[in-house]
Each structure stands twice: as C-alpha cells, then as structure tokens.
All heavy atoms as TSV, in Angstrom:
chain	resi	resn	atom	element	x	y	z
A	1	MET	N	N	0.836	-1.218	-0.035
A	1	MET	CA	C	-0.010	-0.035	0.006
A	1	MET	C	C	0.875	1.276	-0.075
A	1	MET	O	O	0.538	2.235	-0.622
A	1	MET	CB	C	-0.927	-0.049	1.267
A	1	MET	CG	C	-2.077	0.814	1.157
A	1	MET	SD	S	-3.201	0.191	-0.066
A	1	MET	CE	C	-4.537	1.281	0.169
A	2	LYS	N	N	2.024	1.222	0.673
A	2	LYS	CA	C	2.921	2.337	0.690
A	2	LYS	C	C	3.417	2.564	-0.801
A	2	LYS	O	O	3.685	3.763	-1.139
A	2	LYS	CB	C	4.147	2.144	1.669
A	2	LYS	CG	C	3.740	2.295	3.056
A	2	LYS	CD	C	5.071	2.143	3.913
A	2	LYS	CE	C	4.818	2.409	5.324
A	2	LYS	NZ	N	6.126	2.281	6.028
A	3	LEU	N	N	3.690	1.580	-1.469
A	3	LEU	CA	C	4.178	1.645	-2.801
A	3	LEU	C	C	3.239	2.367	-3.708
A	3	LEU	O	O	3.599	3.287	-4.449
A	3	LEU	CB	C	4.528	0.267	-3.364
A	3	LEU	CG	C	5.148	0.266	-4.835
A	3	LEU	CD1	C	6.382	1.021	-4.893
A	3	LEU	CD2	C	5.372	-1.163	-5.308
A	4	ILE	N	N	1.914	2.071	-3.576
A	4	ILE	CA	C	0.889	2.763	-4.385
A	4	ILE	C	C	0.873	4.151	-3.991
A	4	ILE	O	O	0.735	5.100	-4.887
A	4	ILE	CB	C	-0.414	2.089	-4.034
A	4	ILE	CG1	C	-0.446	0.634	-4.643
A	4	ILE	CG2	C	-1.534	2.858	-4.761
A	4	ILE	CD1	C	-1.679	-0.186	-4.322
A	5	ALA	N	N	1.051	4.558	-2.662
A	5	ALA	CA	C	1.060	5.961	-2.279
A	5	ALA	C	C	2.203	6.631	-2.930
A	5	ALA	O	O	2.162	7.809	-3.326
A	5	ALA	CB	C	1.008	6.035	-0.751
A	6	LEU	N	N	3.360	6.031	-2.924
A	6	LEU	CA	C	4.489	6.705	-3.479
A	6	LEU	C	C	4.378	6.791	-5.035
A	6	LEU	O	O	4.793	7.799	-5.565
A	6	LEU	CB	C	5.780	5.854	-3.120
A	6	LEU	CG	C	6.220	6.022	-1.664
A	6	LEU	CD1	C	7.396	5.032	-1.390
A	6	LEU	CD2	C	6.542	7.430	-1.310
A	7	ILE	N	N	3.698	5.873	-5.672
A	7	ILE	CA	C	3.544	5.971	-7.100
A	7	ILE	C	C	2.585	7.184	-7.433
A	7	ILE	O	O	2.796	7.926	-8.333
A	7	ILE	CB	C	3.001	4.630	-7.667
A	7	ILE	CG1	C	4.120	3.654	-7.692
A	7	ILE	CG2	C	2.499	4.826	-9.137
A	7	ILE	CD1	C	3.687	2.223	-7.989
A	8	ILE	N	N	1.519	7.265	-6.551
A	8	ILE	CA	C	0.640	8.427	-6.757
A	8	ILE	C	C	1.320	9.770	-6.543
A	8	ILE	O	O	1.218	10.719	-7.256
A	8	ILE	CB	C	-0.578	8.278	-5.815
A	8	ILE	CG1	C	-1.372	7.198	-6.223
A	8	ILE	CG2	C	-1.336	9.565	-5.802
A	8	ILE	CD1	C	-2.423	6.817	-5.196
A	9	ALA	N	N	2.204	9.818	-5.523
A	9	ALA	CA	C	2.944	11.098	-5.334
A	9	ALA	C	C	3.902	11.317	-6.430
A	9	ALA	O	O	4.163	12.508	-6.817
A	9	ALA	CB	C	3.704	10.927	-3.996
A	10	GLY	N	N	4.539	10.280	-6.916
A	10	GLY	CA	C	5.494	10.477	-8.068
A	10	GLY	C	C	4.750	10.954	-9.279
A	10	GLY	O	O	5.349	11.875	-10.034
A	11	LEU	N	N	3.670	10.466	-9.532
A	11	LEU	CA	C	2.821	10.783	-10.686
A	11	LEU	C	C	2.412	12.325	-10.609
A	11	LEU	O	O	2.600	13.150	-11.528
A	11	LEU	CB	C	1.580	10.083	-10.922
A	11	LEU	CG	C	0.554	10.480	-11.981
A	11	LEU	CD1	C	1.155	10.239	-13.296
A	11	LEU	CD2	C	-0.783	9.717	-11.769
A	12	GLY	N	N	2.116	12.737	-9.349
A	12	GLY	CA	C	1.833	14.194	-9.054
A	12	GLY	C	C	3.081	15.000	-9.300
A	12	GLY	O	O	2.886	16.096	-9.814
A	13	GLY	N	N	4.142	14.556	-8.875
A	13	GLY	CA	C	5.389	15.314	-9.103
A	13	GLY	C	C	5.753	15.513	-10.508
A	13	GLY	O	O	6.128	16.626	-11.058
A	14	MET	N	N	5.416	14.496	-11.354
A	14	MET	CA	C	5.755	14.475	-12.738
A	14	MET	C	C	4.681	15.535	-13.444
A	14	MET	O	O	5.128	16.214	-14.376
A	14	MET	CB	C	5.663	13.171	-13.386
A	14	MET	CG	C	6.791	12.210	-13.051
A	14	MET	SD	S	6.669	10.605	-13.755
A	14	MET	CE	C	6.703	10.957	-15.463
A	15	LEU	N	N	3.442	15.482	-13.011
A	15	LEU	CA	C	2.530	16.482	-13.527
A	15	LEU	C	C	2.870	17.875	-13.268
A	15	LEU	O	O	2.721	18.822	-14.090
A	15	LEU	CB	C	1.135	16.078	-13.052
A	15	LEU	CG	C	0.387	14.883	-13.587
A	15	LEU	CD1	C	-0.896	14.664	-12.915
A	15	LEU	CD2	C	0.143	15.106	-15.097
A	16	VAL	N	N	3.265	18.061	-11.985
A	16	VAL	CA	C	3.714	19.493	-11.683
A	16	VAL	C	C	4.895	19.943	-12.492
A	16	VAL	O	O	5.049	21.025	-13.060
A	16	VAL	CB	C	4.082	19.600	-10.136
A	16	VAL	CG1	C	4.863	20.834	-9.843
A	16	VAL	CG2	C	2.860	19.412	-9.349
A	17	TRP	N	N	5.995	18.882	-12.663
A	17	TRP	CA	C	7.078	19.196	-13.482
A	17	TRP	C	C	6.702	19.554	-14.982
A	17	TRP	O	O	7.212	20.503	-15.590
A	17	TRP	CB	C	8.056	18.035	-13.426
A	17	TRP	CG	C	9.301	18.236	-14.225
A	17	TRP	CD1	C	10.367	19.079	-14.031
A	17	TRP	CD2	C	9.650	17.442	-15.401
A	17	TRP	NE1	N	11.296	18.842	-15.017
A	17	TRP	CE2	C	10.899	17.861	-15.904
A	17	TRP	CE3	C	8.920	16.381	-16.045
A	17	TRP	CZ2	C	11.434	17.328	-16.966
A	17	TRP	CZ3	C	9.587	15.891	-17.190
A	17	TRP	CH2	C	10.831	16.329	-17.668
A	18	TYR	N	N	5.805	18.755	-15.534
A	18	TYR	CA	C	5.348	18.843	-16.896
A	18	TYR	C	C	4.558	20.220	-17.076
A	18	TYR	O	O	4.775	20.970	-18.049
A	18	TYR	CB	C	4.500	17.690	-17.358
A	18	TYR	CG	C	3.951	17.821	-18.734
A	18	TYR	CD1	C	4.822	17.681	-19.880
A	18	TYR	CD2	C	2.639	18.155	-19.086
A	18	TYR	CE1	C	4.371	17.774	-21.121
A	18	TYR	CE2	C	2.180	18.314	-20.265
A	18	TYR	CZ	C	3.026	18.153	-21.333
A	18	TYR	OH	O	2.546	18.215	-22.586
A	19	GLY	N	N	3.742	20.457	-16.092
A	19	GLY	CA	C	2.933	21.764	-16.160
A	19	GLY	C	C	3.801	22.980	-16.131
A	19	GLY	O	O	3.461	24.094	-16.603
A	20	GLY	N	N	4.925	22.801	-15.390
A	20	GLY	CA	C	5.776	23.936	-15.262
A	20	GLY	C	C	6.767	24.165	-16.466
A	20	GLY	O	O	7.624	24.991	-16.505
A	21	GLY	N	N	6.649	23.346	-17.418
A	21	GLY	CA	C	7.495	23.465	-18.589
A	21	GLY	C	C	8.799	22.570	-18.486
A	21	GLY	O	O	9.880	23.058	-18.791
A	22	GLY	N	N	8.555	21.320	-17.874
A	22	GLY	CA	C	9.732	20.480	-17.631
A	22	GLY	C	C	10.528	20.088	-18.834
A	22	GLY	O	O	11.704	19.997	-18.803
A	23	PHE	N	N	9.869	19.802	-20.048
A	23	PHE	CA	C	10.489	19.416	-21.192
A	23	PHE	C	C	10.976	20.655	-21.941
A	23	PHE	O	O	10.228	21.687	-21.821
A	23	PHE	CB	C	9.665	18.583	-22.048
A	23	PHE	CG	C	9.142	17.255	-21.485
A	23	PHE	CD1	C	7.835	17.077	-21.121
A	23	PHE	CD2	C	10.052	16.318	-21.217
A	23	PHE	CE1	C	7.479	15.849	-20.568
A	23	PHE	CE2	C	9.688	15.065	-20.667
A	23	PHE	CZ	C	8.390	14.967	-20.346
A	24	GLU	N	N	12.096	20.656	-22.601
A	24	GLU	CA	C	12.551	21.812	-23.208
A	24	GLU	C	C	11.586	22.276	-24.461
A	24	GLU	O	O	11.419	23.439	-24.495
A	24	GLU	CB	C	13.999	21.535	-23.856
A	24	GLU	CG	C	15.051	21.476	-22.842
A	24	GLU	CD	C	16.409	21.400	-23.425
A	24	GLU	OE1	O	16.551	21.591	-24.691
A	24	GLU	OE2	O	17.327	20.940	-22.668
A	25	ASN	N	N	11.178	21.349	-25.185
A	25	ASN	CA	C	10.357	21.732	-26.436
A	25	ASN	C	C	8.852	21.692	-26.228
A	25	ASN	O	O	8.076	21.562	-27.098
A	25	ASN	CB	C	10.691	20.841	-27.518
A	25	ASN	CG	C	12.206	20.970	-27.919
A	25	ASN	OD1	O	12.720	22.048	-27.810
A	25	ASN	ND2	N	12.908	19.880	-28.312
A	26	THR	N	N	8.482	21.724	-24.936
A	26	THR	CA	C	7.003	21.546	-24.660
A	26	THR	C	C	6.373	22.999	-24.857
A	26	THR	O	O	6.737	23.932	-24.271
A	26	THR	CB	C	6.786	21.144	-23.159
A	26	THR	OG1	O	7.448	19.957	-22.907
A	26	THR	CG2	C	5.358	20.975	-22.879
A	27	GLN	N	N	5.329	22.992	-25.648
A	27	GLN	CA	C	4.626	24.167	-25.944
A	27	GLN	C	C	3.287	24.149	-25.260
A	27	GLN	O	O	2.213	24.077	-25.939
A	27	GLN	CB	C	4.407	24.440	-27.489
A	27	GLN	CG	C	5.743	24.545	-28.247
A	27	GLN	CD	C	6.495	25.801	-27.830
A	27	GLN	OE1	O	5.881	26.877	-27.494
A	27	GLN	NE2	N	7.783	25.804	-27.831
A	28	VAL	N	N	3.182	24.038	-23.970
A	28	VAL	CA	C	1.986	24.012	-23.218
A	28	VAL	C	C	1.542	25.465	-22.998
A	28	VAL	O	O	2.237	26.229	-22.419
A	28	VAL	CB	C	2.218	23.282	-21.871
A	28	VAL	CG1	C	0.853	23.163	-20.995
A	28	VAL	CG2	C	2.707	21.872	-22.145
A	29	PRO	N	N	0.258	25.667	-23.346
A	29	PRO	CA	C	-0.260	27.096	-23.046
A	29	PRO	C	C	-0.342	27.298	-21.470
A	29	PRO	O	O	-0.465	26.357	-20.781
A	29	PRO	CB	C	-1.654	27.107	-23.585
A	29	PRO	CG	C	-1.583	26.118	-24.744
A	29	PRO	CD	C	-0.642	24.951	-24.243
A	30	HIS	N	N	-0.314	28.593	-21.061
A	30	HIS	CA	C	-0.287	28.904	-19.669
A	30	HIS	C	C	-1.465	28.293	-18.914
A	30	HIS	O	O	-1.302	27.770	-17.764
A	30	HIS	CB	C	-0.229	30.403	-19.502
A	30	HIS	CG	C	-0.236	30.882	-18.094
A	30	HIS	ND1	N	0.841	30.573	-17.279
A	30	HIS	CD2	C	-1.147	31.419	-17.279
A	30	HIS	CE1	C	0.558	31.126	-16.069
A	30	HIS	NE2	N	-0.615	31.656	-16.035
A	31	SER	N	N	-2.659	28.417	-19.483
A	31	SER	CA	C	-3.937	27.947	-18.780
A	31	SER	C	C	-3.799	26.444	-18.593
A	31	SER	O	O	-4.254	25.912	-17.541
A	31	SER	CB	C	-5.165	28.433	-19.440
A	31	SER	OG	O	-5.179	27.886	-20.808
A	32	ILE	N	N	-3.305	25.738	-19.497
A	32	ILE	CA	C	-3.278	24.326	-19.498
A	32	ILE	C	C	-2.198	23.865	-18.484
A	32	ILE	O	O	-2.326	22.894	-17.697
A	32	ILE	CB	C	-3.126	23.602	-20.809
A	32	ILE	CG1	C	-4.368	23.885	-21.662
A	32	ILE	CG2	C	-2.844	22.190	-20.728
A	32	ILE	CD1	C	-4.197	23.466	-23.095
A	33	GLY	N	N	-0.977	24.619	-18.506
A	33	GLY	CA	C	-0.012	24.291	-17.549
A	33	GLY	C	C	-0.454	24.501	-16.026
A	33	GLY	O	O	-0.067	23.699	-15.238
A	34	ILE	N	N	-1.214	25.606	-15.833
A	34	ILE	CA	C	-1.775	25.749	-14.496
A	34	ILE	C	C	-2.654	24.623	-14.075
A	34	ILE	O	O	-2.591	24.157	-12.945
A	34	ILE	CB	C	-2.511	27.094	-14.453
A	34	ILE	CG1	C	-1.535	28.287	-14.578
A	34	ILE	CG2	C	-3.272	27.282	-13.103
A	34	ILE	CD1	C	-0.484	28.476	-13.491
A	35	GLN	N	N	-3.500	24.091	-14.968
A	35	GLN	CA	C	-4.282	23.015	-14.659
A	35	GLN	C	C	-3.497	21.746	-14.358
A	35	GLN	O	O	-3.794	20.919	-13.383
A	35	GLN	CB	C	-5.283	22.680	-15.872
A	35	GLN	CG	C	-6.291	23.757	-16.011
A	35	GLN	CD	C	-7.162	23.501	-17.208
A	35	GLN	OE1	O	-6.929	22.525	-17.989
A	35	GLN	NE2	N	-8.181	24.360	-17.477
A	36	TYR	N	N	-2.490	21.511	-15.140
A	36	TYR	CA	C	-1.530	20.325	-14.828
A	36	TYR	C	C	-0.924	20.460	-13.414
A	36	TYR	O	O	-0.797	19.553	-12.760
A	36	TYR	CB	C	-0.507	20.105	-16.004
A	36	TYR	CG	C	-0.888	19.391	-17.087
A	36	TYR	CD1	C	-1.010	19.994	-18.385
A	36	TYR	CD2	C	-1.148	17.995	-17.034
A	36	TYR	CE1	C	-1.487	19.235	-19.430
A	36	TYR	CE2	C	-1.505	17.275	-18.129
A	36	TYR	CZ	C	-1.669	17.920	-19.331
A	36	TYR	OH	O	-2.065	17.185	-20.367
A	37	MET	N	N	-0.435	21.779	-13.129
A	37	MET	CA	C	0.266	21.951	-11.885
A	37	MET	C	C	-0.724	21.827	-10.694
A	37	MET	O	O	-0.303	21.246	-9.698
A	37	MET	CB	C	0.915	23.294	-11.876
A	37	MET	CG	C	2.034	23.322	-12.876
A	37	MET	SD	S	2.889	24.972	-12.813
A	37	MET	CE	C	3.750	24.862	-11.230
A	38	THR	N	N	-1.955	22.202	-10.864
A	38	THR	CA	C	-2.958	22.020	-9.811
A	38	THR	C	C	-3.291	20.607	-9.659
A	38	THR	O	O	-3.372	20.111	-8.429
A	38	THR	CB	C	-4.204	22.802	-10.138
A	38	THR	OG1	O	-3.895	24.317	-10.364
A	38	THR	CG2	C	-5.288	22.819	-9.078
A	39	LEU	N	N	-3.518	19.859	-10.658
A	39	LEU	CA	C	-3.859	18.405	-10.571
A	39	LEU	C	C	-2.638	17.688	-9.967
A	39	LEU	O	O	-2.853	16.823	-9.076
A	39	LEU	CB	C	-4.162	17.947	-11.953
A	39	LEU	CG	C	-4.593	16.482	-11.999
A	39	LEU	CD1	C	-5.948	16.235	-11.292
A	39	LEU	CD2	C	-4.789	16.073	-13.379
A	40	GLY	N	N	-1.491	17.992	-10.479
A	40	GLY	CA	C	-0.280	17.351	-9.954
A	40	GLY	C	C	-0.046	17.697	-8.512
A	40	GLY	O	O	0.352	16.687	-7.762
A	41	GLY	N	N	-0.355	18.920	-8.040
A	41	GLY	CA	C	-0.169	19.203	-6.676
A	41	GLY	C	C	-1.155	18.403	-5.787
A	41	GLY	O	O	-0.806	17.998	-4.609
A	42	GLY	N	N	-2.401	18.177	-6.295
A	42	GLY	CA	C	-3.364	17.404	-5.544
A	42	GLY	C	C	-2.929	16.017	-5.457
A	42	GLY	O	O	-3.028	15.391	-4.329
A	43	PHE	N	N	-2.396	15.407	-6.502
A	43	PHE	CA	C	-1.895	14.032	-6.467
A	43	PHE	C	C	-0.744	13.902	-5.509
A	43	PHE	O	O	-0.574	12.893	-4.777
A	43	PHE	CB	C	-1.491	13.608	-7.816
A	43	PHE	CG	C	-2.592	12.879	-8.666
A	43	PHE	CD1	C	-3.360	13.760	-9.426
A	43	PHE	CD2	C	-2.858	11.592	-8.521
A	43	PHE	CE1	C	-4.435	13.175	-10.071
A	43	PHE	CE2	C	-3.814	10.987	-9.267
A	43	PHE	CZ	C	-4.596	11.793	-10.091
A	44	LEU	N	N	0.205	14.894	-5.602
A	44	LEU	CA	C	1.370	14.931	-4.806
A	44	LEU	C	C	1.008	14.923	-3.291
A	44	LEU	O	O	1.456	14.154	-2.488
A	44	LEU	CB	C	2.315	16.045	-5.164
A	44	LEU	CG	C	3.680	16.143	-4.420
A	44	LEU	CD1	C	4.468	14.987	-4.774
A	44	LEU	CD2	C	4.367	17.409	-4.870
A	45	PHE	N	N	0.115	15.858	-2.887
A	45	PHE	CA	C	-0.220	16.057	-1.497
A	45	PHE	C	C	-1.090	14.785	-1.111
A	45	PHE	O	O	-0.861	14.286	-0.025
A	45	PHE	CB	C	-1.176	17.293	-1.370
A	45	PHE	CG	C	-1.646	17.453	0.071
A	45	PHE	CD1	C	-0.831	17.925	0.998
A	45	PHE	CD2	C	-2.994	17.153	0.290
A	45	PHE	CE1	C	-1.365	18.196	2.254
A	45	PHE	CE2	C	-3.470	17.325	1.526
A	45	PHE	CZ	C	-2.643	17.864	2.491
A	46	GLY	N	N	-1.968	14.290	-1.934
A	46	GLY	CA	C	-2.792	13.116	-1.617
A	46	GLY	C	C	-1.870	11.910	-1.420
A	46	GLY	O	O	-2.095	11.131	-0.520
A	47	GLY	N	N	-0.976	11.644	-2.256
A	47	GLY	CA	C	-0.049	10.508	-2.197
A	47	GLY	C	C	0.757	10.538	-0.957
A	47	GLY	O	O	0.882	9.530	-0.170
A	48	LEU	N	N	1.382	11.776	-0.579
A	48	LEU	CA	C	2.195	11.808	0.635
A	48	LEU	C	C	1.333	11.804	1.964
A	48	LEU	O	O	1.696	11.180	2.852
A	48	LEU	CB	C	3.048	13.177	0.568
A	48	LEU	CG	C	4.069	13.254	-0.509
A	48	LEU	CD1	C	4.711	14.602	-0.501
A	48	LEU	CD2	C	5.031	12.165	-0.379
A	49	PHE	N	N	0.110	12.277	1.793
A	49	PHE	CA	C	-0.771	12.166	2.983
A	49	PHE	C	C	-1.152	10.719	3.138
A	49	PHE	O	O	-1.152	10.193	4.394
A	49	PHE	CB	C	-2.036	13.010	2.826
A	49	PHE	CG	C	-3.069	12.949	3.818
A	49	PHE	CD1	C	-2.889	13.625	5.013
A	49	PHE	CD2	C	-4.136	12.115	3.796
A	49	PHE	CE1	C	-3.802	13.465	6.105
A	49	PHE	CE2	C	-5.059	11.975	4.673
A	49	PHE	CZ	C	-4.938	12.691	5.889
A	50	LEU	N	N	-1.404	9.992	2.099
A	50	LEU	CA	C	-1.756	8.571	2.326
A	50	LEU	C	C	-0.614	7.804	2.778
A	50	LEU	O	O	-0.818	6.838	3.606
A	50	LEU	CB	C	-2.228	8.066	0.821
A	50	LEU	CG	C	-2.719	6.624	0.817
A	50	LEU	CD1	C	-4.022	6.491	1.594
A	50	LEU	CD2	C	-3.001	6.245	-0.634
A	51	TYR	N	N	0.621	8.156	2.397
A	51	TYR	CA	C	1.745	7.407	2.800
A	51	TYR	C	C	1.923	7.640	4.350
A	51	TYR	O	O	2.210	6.718	5.070
A	51	TYR	CB	C	3.058	7.945	2.135
A	51	TYR	CG	C	4.278	7.225	2.394
A	51	TYR	CD1	C	4.614	5.988	1.874
A	51	TYR	CD2	C	5.216	7.842	3.314
A	51	TYR	CE1	C	5.746	5.392	2.264
A	51	TYR	CE2	C	6.358	7.120	3.669
A	51	TYR	CZ	C	6.608	5.943	3.143
A	51	TYR	OH	O	7.721	5.329	3.596
A	52	ALA	N	N	1.826	8.873	4.730
A	52	ALA	CA	C	2.019	9.200	6.219
A	52	ALA	C	C	0.820	8.509	7.027
A	52	ALA	O	O	1.092	8.060	8.111
A	52	ALA	CB	C	1.927	10.621	6.436
A	53	TYR	N	N	-0.295	8.466	6.549
A	53	TYR	CA	C	-1.468	7.897	7.260
A	53	TYR	C	C	-1.302	6.372	7.310
A	53	TYR	O	O	-1.538	5.725	8.433
A	53	TYR	CB	C	-2.825	8.109	6.380
A	53	TYR	CG	C	-4.040	7.603	7.066
A	53	TYR	CD1	C	-4.555	8.046	8.219
A	53	TYR	CD2	C	-4.564	6.393	6.545
A	53	TYR	CE1	C	-5.636	7.456	8.817
A	53	TYR	CE2	C	-5.713	5.796	7.086
A	53	TYR	CZ	C	-6.222	6.298	8.329
A	53	TYR	OH	O	-7.306	5.844	8.839
A	54	ILE	N	N	-0.729	5.759	6.353
A	54	ILE	CA	C	-0.551	4.237	6.314
A	54	ILE	C	C	0.683	3.981	7.288
A	54	ILE	O	O	0.542	2.991	8.074
A	54	ILE	CB	C	-0.185	3.699	4.962
A	54	ILE	CG1	C	-1.453	3.757	4.060
A	54	ILE	CG2	C	0.358	2.309	4.994
A	54	ILE	CD1	C	-1.112	3.500	2.611
A	55	ASP	N	N	1.628	4.826	7.326
A	55	ASP	CA	C	2.796	4.610	8.202
A	55	ASP	C	C	2.393	4.840	9.596
A	55	ASP	O	O	2.938	4.135	10.498
A	55	ASP	CB	C	3.947	5.624	7.786
A	55	ASP	CG	C	5.260	5.183	8.432
A	55	ASP	OD1	O	5.509	4.049	8.506
A	55	ASP	OD2	O	5.990	6.122	8.818
A	56	LYS	N	N	1.507	5.799	9.847
A	56	LYS	CA	C	1.063	6.030	11.238
A	56	LYS	C	C	0.188	4.969	11.742
A	56	LYS	O	O	0.245	4.531	12.929
A	56	LYS	CB	C	0.270	7.403	11.241
A	56	LYS	CG	C	-0.182	7.815	12.608
A	56	LYS	CD	C	-0.937	9.146	12.526
A	56	LYS	CE	C	-2.020	9.240	13.554
A	56	LYS	NZ	N	-2.776	10.439	13.364
A	57	LYS	N	N	-0.615	4.335	10.802
A	57	LYS	CA	C	-1.616	3.350	11.216
A	57	LYS	C	C	-0.848	2.165	11.714
A	57	LYS	O	O	-1.407	1.385	12.626
A	57	LYS	CB	C	-2.534	2.984	10.036
A	57	LYS	CG	C	-3.651	2.259	10.357
A	57	LYS	CD	C	-4.639	2.075	9.093
A	57	LYS	CE	C	-5.788	1.284	9.440
A	57	LYS	NZ	N	-6.597	1.112	8.301
A	58	LYS	N	N	0.192	1.781	11.167
A	58	LYS	CA	C	0.991	0.549	11.584
A	58	LYS	C	C	1.836	0.832	12.755
A	58	LYS	O	O	2.228	0.798	13.724
A	58	LYS	CB	C	1.882	0.086	10.535
A	58	LYS	CG	C	1.080	-0.563	9.301
A	58	LYS	CD	C	2.028	-1.195	8.333
A	58	LYS	CE	C	1.277	-1.967	7.304
A	58	LYS	NZ	N	2.077	-2.612	6.348
C-alpha cells in the first residue's frame, strides 16, 4: 500500500514538472500548464498524505 502511495505522489510530481515546462520543447499554453500543476499538486499532496497515514496506522 505504501508503494501505491509513493507511485501516486511520483505521478503528481511529474505532472507538476510537466505543467511548469519540464521538457525543453514543450509548448503548453499557460492555462493548461496551471491545470496540470494544480492536478499534480493534488496528487502529490494526496499521495504523501496517504503514505503518512498508512505509516502512522501501523
């Protein structure tokens, strides 16, 4: 279960990185980049929260 939480957090981190223009040749419009960063931040926070909750539960 911890592995799933870390995968979710990693996916969120990648979305934040992509939304911020992580790739050199990425032509993402600003409004779409903000949406990616917001979604990625939610995944990142949710995954880390789930990881901490599972760790605390045991």
